[in-house]
C-alpha positions in Angstrom: 3.1 -39.8 30.2 6.8 -40.3 31.3 9.6 -39.4 29.0 10.6 -43.0 28.6 7.3 -43.6 27.0 7.5 -40.5 24.8 11.0 -41.4 23.6 12.0 -44.2 21.2 15.6 -43.4 20.4 18.5 -45.2 22.0 20.0 -42.0 23.1 18.9 -39.7 25.9 16.1 -37.3 25.1 13.5 -35.2 26.9 9.9 -34.6 26.4 7.5 -32.0 27.8 4.2 -30.1 27.4 3.9 -26.4 27.3 0.2 -25.0 27.8 -1.6 -22.0 28.9 -2.9 -23.9 31.6 -0.8 -23.1 34.7 -0.2 -26.6 36.2 1.2 -27.7 32.5 3.2 -24.5 31.9 6.7 -25.2 30.4 7.4 -28.7 31.9 10.0 -31.0 30.8 10.7 -34.7 31.7 13.9 -36.6 31.3 14.2 -40.2 29.9 13.6 -41.5 33.4 10.4 -39.4 34.0 11.9 -36.8 36.2 11.1 -33.2 35.8 14.0 -31.0 34.7 14.5 -27.4 34.3 12.6 -25.7 31.1 14.9 -24.1 28.7 14.0 -21.0 26.8 12.9 -21.1 23.3 11.2 -24.5 23.6 10.4 -26.4 21.4 12.3 -24.8 18.5 13.8 -27.6 16.2 12.3 -30.5 17.9 9.4 -32.7 16.8 6.2 -31.0 18.2 2.6 -31.1 18.0 0.1 -28.2 19.0 -3.1 -28.8 20.8 -5.8 -26.8 22.4 -5.7 -23.0 22.3 -2.2 -22.3 23.2 -0.3 -25.6 24.1 2.4 -27.7 22.5 4.1 -31.2 23.3 7.5 -32.0 22.0 10.3 -34.5 22.1 14.0 -33.2 22.3 16.5 -35.2 20.1 20.0 -34.7 19.2 19.6 -37.2 16.4 17.1 -37.3 13.4 13.5 -37.7 14.4 12.2 -41.2 14.9 9.6 -42.8 12.7 7.2 -43.1 15.6 7.6 -39.5 16.9 4.4 -38.3 15.4 2.4 -41.1 16.8 3.9 -40.7 20.2 3.3 -37.0 20.2 -0.2 -37.5 19.0 -1.1 -39.6 21.9 0.7 -37.4 24.3 -1.4 -34.4 23.1 -4.5 -36.3 23.5 -3.6 -37.4 27.1 -2.7 -33.8 28.1 -5.6 -32.4 26.3 -7.9 -34.4 28.5 -6.0 -33.4 31.6 -5.9 -29.7 30.7 -9.7 -29.9 30.1 -10.4 -31.1 33.5 -8.2 -28.4 34.9 -9.3 -25.5 32.8 -11.9 -23.6 34.9 -12.4 -21.2 32.0 -13.9 -23.8 29.7 -17.6 -23.1 30.4 -16.8 -19.3 29.8 -15.2 -20.1 26.4 -18.2 -22.4 25.4 -20.5 -19.4 26.3 -18.6 -17.2 24.0 -18.5 -19.8 21.1 -22.5 -20.2 21.6 -22.9 -16.4 21.1 -20.8 -16.6 17.9 -22.4 -19.6 16.5 -24.8 -19.5 13.7 -26.9 -22.3 14.7 -27.3 -21.5 18.3 -31.0 -21.1 19.5 -32.3 -17.9 21.2 -32.5 -19.8 24.5 -29.0 -21.0 24.3 -27.7 -17.6 23.5 -29.7 -16.2 26.6 -28.3 -18.9 28.8 -24.7 -17.9 27.6 -25.2 -14.3 28.4 -26.4 -15.4 31.9 -23.3 -17.5 32.3 -21.1 -14.6 31.4 -22.8 -12.6 34.2 -23.2 -9.5 32.0 -25.5 -6.7 33.5 -29.0 -7.3 32.6 -29.9 -5.7 29.2 -26.3 -4.5 28.9 -25.2 -3.9 25.2 -22.5 -6.4 24.3 -19.4 -5.6 22.1 -17.2 -8.1 20.4 -13.4 -7.5 19.9 -11.3 -9.4 17.5 -7.6 -9.8 18.4 -4.8 -11.9 17.0 -4.8 -15.4 18.5 -1.3 -14.9 19.9 -2.3 -11.7 21.6 -1.9 -11.5 25.5 -5.0 -9.9 26.7 -4.4 -6.9 28.9 -7.5 -7.3 31.0 -9.6 -10.4 32.0 -12.6 -10.7 29.7 -14.5 -13.6 28.2 -12.8 -14.9 25.2 -12.4 -18.0 22.8 -10.2 -18.9 19.8 -12.2 -18.9 16.6 -11.3 -20.4 13.3 -12.5 -18.1 10.6 -12.0 -18.2 6.7 -9.3 -15.5 7.3 -7.4 -17.6 9.8 -7.5 -18.1 13.6 -8.2 -15.1 15.7 -9.4 -14.6 19.2 -13.0 -13.3 20.0 -13.4 -11.2 23.1 -16.7 -10.1 24.5 -17.3 -7.1 26.8 -20.1 -5.1 28.3 -18.1 -2.0 28.9 -16.2 0.6 26.8 -12.9 0.1 28.8 -9.4 0.0 27.7 -8.5 -2.1 24.5 -7.7 -5.7 25.6 -4.8 -6.0 23.1 -2.4 -3.7 21.4 -4.0 -4.7 17.9 -7.7 -5.0 17.8 -10.8 -4.6 15.7 -13.7 -3.4 17.9 -17.1 -4.4 16.6 -20.5 -2.5 16.7 -22.6 -2.8 19.8 -25.0 -5.6 20.0 -28.2 -4.6 21.6 -29.2 -8.3 22.1 -27.6 -11.8 22.4 -29.0 -12.4 18.8 -27.0 -9.5 17.4 -23.6 -10.8 18.8 -23.0 -12.5 15.5 -23.4 -9.1 13.7 -21.1 -7.3 16.0 -18.4 -10.1 15.5 -18.6 -9.7 11.9 -17.9 -6.2 12.0 -15.1 -6.8 14.5 -13.4 -9.1 12.0 -13.7 -6.4 9.3 -12.1 -3.9 11.7 -9.3 -6.2 12.6 -8.4 -7.0 9.0 -8.1 -3.3 8.4 -5.9 -2.7 11.3 -2.1 -2.3 10.8 1.0 -0.7 12.3 -0.5 2.8 11.4 -3.7 2.0 12.9 -3.4 -0.9 15.3 -6.9 -0.3 16.8 -9.9 0.0 14.3 -13.5 0.6 15.5 -16.3 -0.5 13.2 -18.3 2.3 14.4 -15.9 4.7 12.8 -16.0 3.0 9.3 -19.6 4.3 8.6 -20.6 3.3 5.1 -17.4 1.8 4.5 -18.4 -1.1 6.9 -21.5 -1.9 4.6 -19.1 -1.8 1.5 -16.6 -4.1 3.1 -19.3 -6.6 4.3 -20.7 -6.7 0.8 -17.3 -7.2 -0.8 -16.8 -10.3 1.4 -19.7 -11.8 -0.3 -18.2 -11.5 -3.7 -17.0 -14.8 -5.3 -13.9 -13.2 -6.7 -11.9 -10.0 -5.8 -12.8 -6.5 -7.3 -10.9 -5.6 -10.3 -9.6 -2.6 -8.6 -8.0 -4.9 -6.0 -6.3 -6.9 -8.8 -4.9 -3.4 -10.2 -3.4 -2.8 -6.7 -1.8 -6.3 -6.9 -0.2 -5.3 -10.2 1.1 -2.0 -9.0 2.7 -3.8 -5.9 4.2 -6.4 -8.2 5.9 -3.6 -10.2 7.8 -0.6 -8.6 4.9 0.8 -6.3 4.6 0.2 -2.6 1.7 0.6 -0.2 3.2 3.7 1.5 3.6 5.4 -1.8 0.0 4.5 -2.9 -1.4 5.7 0.5 0.6 8.8 0.0 -1.1 9.4 -3.3 -4.5 8.9 -1.7 -3.5 11.6 1.0 -2.6 14.1 -1.5 1.1 14.2 -0.7 3.2 16.3 -3.0 5.2 15.0 -5.7 8.5 16.1 -4.1 7.6 14.4 -0.7 6.5 11.0 -2.6 10.0 11.2 -4.5 11.8 11.7 -1.1 9.9 8.8 0.4 10.7 6.7 -2.5 14.4 7.9 -2.7 14.2 9.2 -6.2 14.2 12.5 -8.2 11.0 14.4 -8.1 11.0 14.5 -11.8 11.3 10.6 -12.0 8.4 10.3 -9.5 6.4 12.7 -11.8 7.0 10.5 -14.7 5.8 7.5 -12.9 2.6 9.2 -11.7 1.9 10.1 -15.3 1.8 6.4 -16.2 -0.8 5.5 -13.5 -4.0 6.5 -15.4 -2.9 4.0 -18.1 -2.3 1.3 -15.6 -5.4 1.9 -13.5 -7.9 3.1 -16.0 -8.4 6.4 -14.0 -6.3 9.2 -12.6 -5.5 8.7 -9.0 -4.3 12.3 -8.6 -7.7 13.9 -9.0 -10.1 14.0 -6.1 -12.5 11.3 -7.5 -9.4 9.2 -8.5 -7.9 9.5 -5.0 -11.1 8.4 -3.3 -11.4 5.4 -5.8 -7.8 4.4 -5.1 -8.3 4.9 -1.2 -11.3 2.4 -1.4 -9.3 0.0 -3.6 -6.4 -0.2 -1.0 -9.0 -0.9 1.7 -10.6 -3.7 -0.4 -7.1 -4.9 -1.0 -6.3 -5.3 2.7 -9.5 -7.0 3.3 -8.8 -9.5 0.5 -5.4 -10.2 1.2 -5.2 -10.1 5.1 -4.8 -13.5 6.6 -4.2 -14.3 10.1 -1.6 -17.2 11.3 -3.1 -20.5 12.0 -2.3 -22.1 15.3 
């Protein structure tokens, strides 16, 4: 589609697509349909529509958006989606990954998907959950997946090589194609528990906590201990301080981290049993608070939608 067809204003404006598919990467077209140099930061501030896994079309305007911009961009996105689908040689691999993650796929469909991915015969498969925006550090079969926690990228591997992204949740090993969904569920749990302190979490390392996390996901409402953490965070407590308590950090160290006198921190700690219903400074209390913080992260973590 030329920029003339994609522009309705009387003043000059440009249009273009940006896509993960190389032939469409960062292209712009002038009002007369000529390709022009792509600027950095596109398409910030202009009417835009996302399509596919990692693509966007936009119209550049100096004036206010036109009433027909949404319709024009939708049609442009549909047209380019068809073109990019034809050019995308990774589509069959992506569909194979989606089949292995699907709940309604048959055993034969899963076997066919594994055959397409060309994994070694009888090789155990491990799923890895990464952020949808992550740039993979090595070529592995992957697909964008919509979950109830947001949009993430599912990566499949038959080896235990380097992590494909800086932040990742590594699922348990699937011994057969039918077990890939089990591995994927554990990878999602692991990714939701990852953070700046622990950017890569392995489901294998969670032990019994993995079963607890999966059971908690089936609850219709969050656990009361999670709500208690919410109340603490809405007051004067922070996650680093609460994690410090579970780690057995001294009162003076907690006070230094919070920037207050140790006597003030001690006074705050003495109020916690009444707020929580248990004493988080005792061994059993620290364990309970530590689990509550884990469940809180599981319940509150959401990933950006594309």
